[in-house]
Structures are given as structure tokens and as C-alpha cells.
N, C-alpha and C positions, 0 to 999 in steps of 0.2 A: 839169869835175869836179864832184863833189857832196860837200858837207861838212855834216854835221849838227852844229849847235852844241849842245854839252851844256847841259842845263837849268840846271846850276849854274855856268855860265860867267859871269864877271863882265861887267857892262855896261861898255861904253866902246869906244874905238877900238883896233883891233889892226892890225898890219902883216903882210901875207901875202906870201911869196916863192914862186917856182915855177921849175922848169927844164923846158925843152922837149927832149924826146928825150935824156934823160940817158944812155941806153944807146947813143946815136949810131947808131941803126938807120936813120936817114934818111940815106941816102948822098948824096942830092942836095943836103943842106944845105951851102951854100958858106961860111957864116959862122956858126960856132958860138958866137961871143961874144955874140951877141944872143939866145942861147937862154935866158938867165936874166932874170927880171923880178920886180917887187914892187909891192904896192898896199896902201892903207890901207882898213880895213873897221870900221864901227861895229856893235858887238854890243848890241842892245836887246831890248824885249818889246812885245807888242801891248797896247793899252789894255784895261781891263776895264770894261764898261758895267754899271751897277746902277740899276734903275728902282724907285723907291719909290712905291707907289700903293695905295689902299684897294681892297678887293675888291668892296664894295657901297656904294651911295650912292643917295639919293633923287633923284627927278626934281626939277628946278629948284634943286638944291643944287649949289653950286660945289665941284667936285672938284679938289683940288690934288695934283699928283704931280711928282716930281723925279728927277734923276739925280745928286744930290750925292754919292752914294757911289761914283760912277764914278772911275777913276784910271788913270794911266799908270805902270807899274812902273819904266820907265827914266827917269822924270822928265819934266817938261814939262807944259804945260797941254793941256786937252782941250776940245773944243767939243761942245755938246749940241743935238740936233735931235729934236723930238717929233712923232710922227705919230699923230693921233687919228681913230678911225672915227666918222663922223657918223651921224645918224638915217637918212639916206637911203642910207647905204652908202659914201659918198665918204670920202676921207681928207684931213684938213687937217694941214699941216706947219708947224711953227713952231720956229725956232732961238732958243734962250734962252741968253744969256750966263751968267746965274746958274743955269742948268740947272734952273729951276723953271717949271712951266706950270700954268695953271688952265683948267678947262673945265666947262661946264654942259650937261647933257642935258635936254631938255624932256619926254621920254617915257621910259618904262622900256624896258629891253632889256639885251643883253650886247654890250659893245663892246671892240675891240682897241686898245691903246695901245702904240706902239713908240718906243724911245729909241736913237738912233745917236750914238756919241761918236767923235771924231777927234782923234788926238794930233798932236804936232809933226812926226812922221815921216809924217804923213798916214795913219797906220794907223787902222783903224776896228774898232769892236766894237758889237754890237747887244744890246738887251734889250727884251722885250715882255711884256705882261700883259693879261689880260681883266678888265674891270670890269663888274659887274652893277649896272645902274641900276634901282633899285626904284621901283615906282609910289608916288607920294605918296598916303597914304590921305585919304579925304574928312574933312571937319571937321564936327562936330556939337556942340550944346549944348542942354540942356533946362532947364526951370524950371517953377515952380508958384507960385500966389498964396498957398498955405498952407504953413506950416511944421509944423503938427500937425493931426491929425484924429482924432475918436473912431473906435474900431474899428467895423467894419461900416458906416462912413459913406463916401460917394463923395468922391474927390479927382481933379482934372484936372491933367495935365502937358502942356506944349507944347514943341516944338522951337524954340528961340529963334535958333539960328545953325546953318547948314549950308552945305556947298559942296565942290567938287573943283577944286583949283588946276591940276592937270596934265591936265585933260581935254583931249582933242583935238577934242571936239565940244561946244562950249559950250551947245548946245541940249539936250543929253541931261542930265536931272536925276539926282540921286543917289536911291538907294532907301533908304527909312526903315522900320525894323521895330522895334516895341516888344516887349519880353520878357514883359510882363504881358498878361493877357486884358483888353483895353480894350473899353469899351462901343462905341466907334466902329470897332473892328477893330484889328488889330495893325499895319497899314500905314497910315501917315499922319503928319501933323505934330502930332496931338493924341491924347491917351489919357486916358480916365477909368476909374479903377479903384476897387474897394471893398476896403480891407484887412480881412482876416478874423482877424488876430492883432494883439494889442496889442504895443507895444514900438516898434521902428524898422522902417520899411518902405522898401525900396530899389527904385526904379523904374529900369529900364535900357532903353536904345534902341541900335540898331545901324544905321549907314548904310553903303551900298555904292556905290562909284563904277563907272565904265564898265569899269575893269580888274578888277573883282571885289574890290578892296581894301575892307576894312571898318574902321569906327571905332566904338567904343562910348563911351557916356556914361551916367552914372547920377546919381540925385538921391535923397537920404535925407530922409524926413520922420518925425516922431514920431506914433505911433498910441497914443492913450490908451485906458484900460480902460473897459468898460461893465459893468453888472450882468448876471448870467445871467438869462435870461428864458424864458418859456413852458415850465415844467416839465411833463413828460408821464410817464405810467405805463402799463404793460401787466401783465396777470395771465395766467399760463400754468398749465395743469393737464396735466402730462406734455407731450406734443408738441402739445397744442392750446392756441391762444390764445383766451381767453375774450372774448366780445363783451358790452359793457355794454348795458343797456337805454337807453331814450330819455332818462332822467334821469341816466345815468352810473353806475348801480348794477350791481355784479357779483353773481352768484348762485352759491354753492358749497355743499358739504355739510360737515358736521362730519367732521374727520379727513382732509380732502383736503390733500395735500401741494402747496401753492401756491408758484409762483415769481413774485415781484414784481420787475419790471424798471422802472427809471426813468432819465430823462435830462433835459437842459435845453439850450437854445440859448445860445451864448456865442462869444466869439472863439476861433479855432482853437487858439491856444496855451494857453487856459484850460481847454479841454474835458478834457484828460487829468488836470488837477489839481483837478477838481471834487470837493468833499466832499459826499457824499450822506448825509443823516440820515433814516433810516426809523423811524417809530413804527408798527408794524403793528397795534397795538391801542391807539390813543391815548386812548380813553375808559376802557376797562376796565383797561388796564395801561400807564399813561403812563410808568412807569419803564423800560419796555423800549424802548431806542433802539439801532438797529443802524446803524453808520456804515461807510462805505467811501469810497475815493478812486478816481476814474477818470471816463472819459467816461460809461460806463454803470454803474449799480449793480444788483446782483441779489441778492436775499435769499430764503430759504426760510422759510415759516411755515405752521403748521397751527392752525386755529381749532377749539377743543374745545367751545365753548359756542355754542349756537344763538342767533340773533337778529342784529341789525345791529351791525357793527363798522366803525370808521373808521380807515383807514390814512392816515398823512400822510407827505409827502416834502418836504424842504427841501434846496436845493442851494446851496452857498457856494463862490465861486471863491477863488483864492490871494490876492486883495486884500481878502478879507473881505466882498465884496458878495454878496448872496444873492437867491434868487428868493422870490416869495411862496410861502406854504405850500400845497402841493397836497393836497387831501382826496379820498380814494378810498373811497366807501361800498361795503361788502361785506355782503351778506345771507347768513348762514350757516343753512342748513336742517338740522334735526335728522335724524339717522340712527337709525332704530329698531334695537334690539339684535336679533341673530340667533342662533338656537340651532342648534348643529351636529347632524349626524345621530347617532342613538343606535342601537347594535346591539341587536337583540332580546334581552330578558333570558331567562335560563334559568328553568324552573320551580323554585320553592323549596318547602321544607316549612314547616310551622308552626314558629314561633319561629326559623326560619333567616333571618338578616339578608339583606336585599337591599342589595348594595353597588353604588352608582351615582354616577358623576361626569359632569356635563354640561358640555360646552364651549360657551361663549358668546362671540360676537364683537361688538365695538362699537368706537366711536372711543376713542382713548386717554383723552380727557377724560371719557367716560361710564363707562368700565370700573370705576374705583374707586367709583362711586356707584350701580352697578346693584344692584337688589334682586332676589335670586334666591329663589324660593319653590317648595316642593313642596306640592301639595294632595293629601293622602293619602286623602281621601274625596270624590271629585268629585260624589257624589250628595247631599251635605249641605252647606248653606251655613252653615258653622260660625261665621263672623264676622258673619253677618246683613248683609253688605254685598255689592253686586255680585250675582254669581250663584254657583252651587254649585262651579264649577271655578276660581274665582279666590282661594280661601282660601290663607293662608300658614301651613300647619301646621309646616313646617320651613323656616326662612330660611337657606338655604345652597344651593350648587350641588353639594354632596356629600351623599349620602344613605346612611345605614346604618340600616335600619328592618326590623322583623320584625312579622308578624301572628300572633297567638296562635291565632286560630280561622279555619280555611279557609272556613267558611260565611259569616262576616261580613266577610272580606277583600274589597276591591274587585277588579274585573277589570282596572282600569287606574288609574293616577294621572296627575296633570297637573303638569308643571313649567312655570313661567312666569317671565319676567324683565321688569323694568320699569326704564326709565332716568329721569333727572331731569326729562325733559320729559313723562313719562307714556306714552311710546311703549312698547309691550310686544310680546313674542312668546311663544308657548306651544307645547307639544307634549304629546300624550297618549302615555303609556308603558304598554303592556300588561304586566300582571303575572299570574302564575299561581301562587297559593298552594295547594299540595296538602295534603290532610289527612295527618298523620303517624299511621299506625296505631300503636295502643298495643303495647307489648311485654309480653305477659302473663307474670306470675310468680305462683305460688301455692305455699303450703306447708301442711302439716298438722302438728298437734302430735303425732300418733301415726299411723304408717303401718300398724301391725299392732295395732289395738285389739281388745279383747274386746267381744263383742256387748253392747250396753247401755252401754258406756263413752261418756262425752261427750268428743269431740275438737273441737279448734278448727281451722277452716280460715281461712287469711289470704291475701289478694291484695295485701298491702302492698308487695310488691316490684315491682308493675306500674309501668311508666314510660310517659310520653307527654308531649306539650307541657304547659307549665304551665297553660294555660287548660283543656285537656282533662282534666288530672288533677283539677281542681276540679269538673268536671262528669261525671266518669266513672261509668258504671253497671256494676256487677259482678253478673253472673247466674251462679248455680250450678245445674248439673244433677247431682244426687247419684248418678246412675247412667245413663250414656249408652246403656246396653243395656236400659233399662226405660222404656217410653213412659208417663210418668205423666200427661200431659195428653191422651192418647188421640188425637193428631193423625196418628198413623202414623209419626212421626219420633222415635225414642227419644233422639236427640242434641240436641234443641232445647227440652227442658223447662225451665221456670222454677220450680225447686223452692225456691230460696232467693235472696235478694238482699242484697248488702252487702259491705263490705270484709272484715269478720270475721263468721263465722257459727259456731255451735256445733251439732254434729250427733251423734246417737246412733243407731247402726245396730242393727237387730234382725235376728237370724239371721246365722249365719256365712256366709262366702263373700267373693268378690272384688267390690269396688265400684270402677268407673272413674268418678271424679268429674271433671267438666269445669267449669272456670271460664272464662267469656267476658267480657272487658272491652270495653264499648261506648263509643266516643266518637261523633262525628257520622258516622263511617264504618261500615264493615262489622264492625269490632271484631277482636279477636284472642283465641284460646282456648289453654288449656293443660289437660292432663289429669293427674290424680293417681290412682295405683292404691292402693287401701286394701284390705288383707287383714284381714277381720273374723274374729277367732278365736271359737270356741265358748266360751260362759261355763259354768263349773261350776254345778251346781244349788244354789240357796239360796232359802229362803223369801222373803227380801227381794227376790231377783230375780224370783221368781214373782209376788209382789205388785206389784212395779214393772212387770212385763210384763202381768199380767192383773188388776190391782187393780180396774179399772173393772167388769169382768165379775163379779168376786167380790163387789163391793159391791152390784151390781144383784141378783145372786142372793141375797145375804144379806138385802137389803131385802124381796125377795119372800117369803122364808121368814119373816122377822120379821113381815111384814104378815099372812101366813097365821096365824101363832101368835096375833097380836093379835086377829085376827078370830075365831079359835076361842075365845079367852078371853072375848071380848066377848059371843059368842053362847051361851056356857055358861049353864045356868039359874042364877038368882040364889041359890037355896037351897044350891047346892053350894059349900061354902067349904072351901078347903084352907088349913090353918094351917101356918105354917113351924115346923119343929121347933126345939126349944131345945137349946142346947149349953151344958153346965155351968151350967144355971139361967139362962142369958141368951138373950134372943131373938137369932136370927141377924142379923147385920149385912150390909149390902151389901158385895160384894167390890170389888176395885180396878177402877177405871174403865179400860176398854180402848177405844182409838180407832184407826180405820183410818188416820188421819193419821200415827200413830206408825210404821206400816209404811212409809209413803212418806218420812217424815223420816229414818228410819234403816233402810236396806235390810237391815242385818244383824240387825235385831230380829225375833224369831220369837215371836208371841203364843202359839203352841202349845207352846213350850218353857217348862217350869215355872220353870227357873232364870232365863231371860231375862225371863219375865213378872214375876218378883219384882224384878229389877233395873230393868226398864222400858227404854224407848228412850233413846238418847243425846240430851241436851238441847243446844240451841243456846246460845251465850253469852247470858246474861241471862234465859234462859227458866226459869220456875219451875212447880211443880206447881199444878194448879188448886185443890188444897186447902191450898196454902201450907205452913205449919208445923204444921198440925193433925195429930192422930194418924191414922195410916193405918188405915182399917178393914180387917178380914179377913173371909174367908168364914165362918170358924168363929164369928165374932161376930155376923154378920148373918143367915147362912143364906140359902137361896134365896128369891127374891121372886116370888110368883105374882100376876100381875095380876088384877084384878077382872074378872069377866065383863061383857061389854057388853050392856046392855039394849036389845033390839031396839025397844022401845017409845019409846026416846029418840031422836027423829029428829035432834036437834041434834048428838048424838054421832056418828050415822051420817054426817051431812054432813061433820063434821070429819074422820072417818076417810077418807071418799072424797076429800076435798080433800088429805089427807096422802098418800094413795095416788097421787093425780094428781101431786103435787109430786115424789114419789120416783121414780115410774116414767114419768111423762109420759103415762099412759094413764088414761082414765076407767074405772071398774069395769064399767060397763054398755055401753061403746062397742064396736061391732062392728069398726071399723077404727081402731085406735090410731095416733096420729101419733108419729113418731120424734122424740125430744128430743135436743138437743145434749148429748153426754156430759159436757161440761164443766159444764153447768148442774146435771146430776144429781150429779156429784161434788162440786160446790160446796155442795149442800144436804144432804149426808149427815149432818153433825153436827146439823142442825136436825131431820131426820126421825127419827133414832134416838138414844135415850139410851144411857147406858153399860150398863145392864142388857141392853138388846137386843143390843148388840154382843157382850157377854160371852156371852150365851146362844148367839149365832151361832157364836162360836168354840168353845164347849163342844160344840155339836152336831157 
């Protein structure tokens, strides 16, 4: 039969009974009394094996493992038996009463360990585990004879101890590799290095055994600071690095935007902390110092003054140690100023200002000190220095100037600019000053005068440039339809000249008067139409118009009378009659000048003859306040006859005739005298009696 003991059944002995063929189906059973039976049965449990072991261990290390945690649930002691896999694959078995076992593997690998426990009922249980035996790493130790070294100085390290305990080939050495770049190479027992940073320096080495296991070792030494050395500098102009000459001088131009770059040698950890102190113009501007921190320093600088400049650089590390001062000589060449293009100027008129601004380029340092000059007369050396085209008539780069006279204005001017080094640039600028034609203006005091009236013509309203106004010539043609100069052109006569003229027209009709104002050009004209009205008849007008001819005629008549009287025989004497017992006195003195001084005076009018001509202010009669003689008192005066035998008197008469008429009595071809000279001598040639007799006739 089969019986499954319940899991929770108590441990211990139990009694079991059974009956065979309880249904008595076996008919052949002859004795049924023995069909029942009983027996005793112990109810227990299997032992539980528990193996305690590390999972990893090093070669040559004693590994302890045990089964102390194994037990038998139904009580009783258990025995332990350990089976260990060896390096060659065999298994070694060992029974341990204390259930603890020790074992050592000489080489690495993974091995099986089995624990078998047996209880009092001879029941068994098993437990097993894998253990990994790790390779024992090699051993190494390094050392040096120095505890500190200045930065950038060499130091040597050595491998003082090394080995591989679990090697299976004692003849195979371990591999040694240094982590630093050694002068001897990185593989070997010795390494010489040069620290490039101050502070502490750690050197490391790694050794490897035949199983590939590695071991590291390191050593720390102190690296002390050193001064930065070997300062250097470069100068760049845009993308181009400038090359110094054989003595280290750089050559640049005024206004160049330079890039000065500097650095120095030092330990690696000091490089980024370097303090750079630039003095780009140490001699001329020592106060200017530009500082920066870093491995490299870069500054921008522009030199505005030509000549030699000294740039200096000093570099200081974080410990206060510094380089020697680096001196960089820079030769700065002057840049001459340059004049920008100028658009052609438009022609201008006299007195019209020329507006001009000139653009000049130069370095920023020279611009404030440039001397801008306009030479307004390039043909004249006005300052007696240099030549004609370097005068400085206007010191500016802006010009507002006018020329009064087109004939004296130059055809070009010169603009020149000079910097503080004497370098200069110049440009000739063409100008065209055109004459400004005058604007003719003319007026008349009377546009409809009566013939013989005096009218005034004025050109005072004429305008032109100021210079031309002072030199203007005014030409008057009193009638453009009458060719007074006989050249065939009636409109170009020069009848009168001046700003103001007085004219008296004889004869009625229209006169077209033209005034032409001339400057240095062709001039300008204006015409005035004068309507001359016919004058009413008057003796004064007659005398004014024909006085000269009347005088000449009168003188001839008087001369004839005088000659007749002189040639009359001497014995014929005519006595003047007496009036009221008194001899006749001479009448009032009559002068042709009176007719000219007072046109309204008529000597043939008895009333006007009594009153006489109008006197000018301050004018008095020739006889002053004396009694005015009358004809009744004096009677007619008959001149004495001229004796032909008296040659002196005849010569005087001929001379008088010649003075009056301009003709000699016996000349066949008399010469024409100037009417003015005849008119001027009338009073000398005729006395008052002659003139009175002339008017009486």
C-alpha cells in the first residue's frame, strides 16, 4: 500500500495496523485470524544541507567554507563531507566533524565545491556552490631621490619593487608602463620627466602579470615656481603679421590700426594667470598702460605721430615673479593728407559767391592740425614765399567768395592742405566768373518838353555788380534815327556821356533817345521816346535860337557904319541937336547878353526896354546908383569920321574886324572862327551905342 505522510505530521514513532482481505473475498484463506497485523513506524524529515562559501577569492589565499548551517529537522547529528574541484579538474573529498573546510587555489579559475550531510537515519542532503578564484595582481613600488623639483626641471623615478606571486611561469616577467612621457620611454623600470606646472606632480606606473592583471603605484613630489621667461611679441596689421628688420624694428604708417600680441614662457599652470602690462608708447605717453590676464595678451593701438615709438611689455605670474621688460621699437611713417574729388563748379556771375567745401582725409592724429588753404590768385605770390600757387588767402576748407570783376577773376584757384610734418596735397579748381550785364534804366525829367526846354536825362537806376557800377560808362544817343557821327549806323552815336545829362531839343518832333550802359562786356541799352512840342514865338526864343547869327549880322552892320563914319570927310560935322537947352545925352546901354540872360526880355519893346532884363540875385546895373541917362538928355551920338591918313587907326579897325568876324578885311579866303570865341568877344567889340543903333535899325 502507499501512504503519503502529511507535511505537518508530528515527528516520532507511530503504530500502524492493517487487515488482509477484510471483505473475505479470498475464499481459499483457511485461517482468517491471522489476517490482522500491526507494526511501529518512525515519522521523521530529511536533513537540510547549507554551504557557506565566498564567491570570489584571490589565488594563494586560503578560502574557508563550512556547512554549519546544515541541520536535521527530526533531531540528531549530521556529518559533513566536502568535495573541492582542483586546478587539474580532479575532486578532493574531505569529511569534517566541525563541518568547516579550508582550501587554497594557486591559480585563478572557477571551481565547484559540494557539501554532503548525513543524519542519524542515514538520510543525506547536498549543497554546492561555485567559487571564482581571482588572479592575484602583480606588485610594484616606485621611488625617487628628490622630494621637490623646480618646474620645468627634470626628475627621475625608479621601480623599487615588483613581482607576480601566482605566476605559473616564473621565467615570465611582469610588464611595466609609466603614465608620464618618460625620456627613456614609457616601458621600463626607470622614468625621467620634466614637470611643466608648479605645485604637486604625481607620477604613476602600471604593472601587468601573465594573467593580464594590473597593479598601479604612484608617487607625489613638489614642483616649485620659476619666473616667467623669454617674453615675445608680434605686431599684426589686419590679417598680415608684420616682419621686423634685422635690428627688430617694425615699420608702420600713421593711423594704422595695429594689433600687438604678447606672451612668455612659464610653467603650464602659470600661463593662463599671466598678467600682461603693455605700454604702447612708453616714451611719449608713459601714463598709458594696458593690462590683461591670460596666456596671450592682445591690444589695439593707433600711432598718430610720426617718428620712433617704443612699446614695452612686462609679464608677471601669480606668484609675483616677472619677466624682464621687452622693448619693441616701432617706426611710424607720416601719411600725407589727401584731398577728395571735387565736382566741377558751375559758372557764376560777378559778385555771386562761389560756395565750396573740400573733403580732406588724413590720420586721426593729423586731422585736427591740418592747415587748409585756398589760394584765390594762383598767378600772384602774395606772401612772397614759395611759389604763386601756395598762398593762403583763405585758411579754411570751406569757401564762400565772389569776384567783382570777371576780367580780373582767375580761371582757377588752388586748394592745398598741409599736415604737421609738412606733407601736403593740392588741387586746382577751375572757376568761370561771367560778366553780369548791366540792367539799363533811364528816366527823363520831361517826356513832352517844348522845343528849347532844358530836360534832364538820368541813368541813375541802372544796376550791375558793385565793381562794374563804379566803372560804368553811360553813352547817350540823342536820336537813334539820326546818324550824327556819319558812320552809317544811326543807333551807335556818342552824343553825350554821363549818368546825368541836360539836353535842349530844337525843333518839334519825336526823339528816340538811347542810353547804353557799358561795363567790360557788351553793355545794355534802353530807349526813351521824347515828344518835343513846338514852342510859341517869342523874341527871347528867337534870340536864344538865332542869337549868334544876329550878333554876327549886327557886328557886320556896325562895322560898316563905323567904316563909313571914319571915311567921311573931316570937315563934315554933324552936331547933335539940343533938347530943352541941354545937349542930348546917351541912352540906356543895351547888351545882347540881356537877351540871353532873360529870354522874355525884348529890346524892341519900349516898355520892356525901360524895365530892362531880369537880374540875377546880387547883380547890379553897371552904373550902380547913378542917375539913369535918357535919350532926350543926350541925343544921338554921331561918331567922328575916320581919317584915312591915320594908318594906326586903320590897323586898329582891321584888328577889331578880325576879332569880331574872324576874317581879315583884305583876305580872299576867310577862315571860319569858333562861334563861341565870337560870342565871347561881343562886349569887347561893340559899345552900348553900337548895340543900341543896331536895334534901332
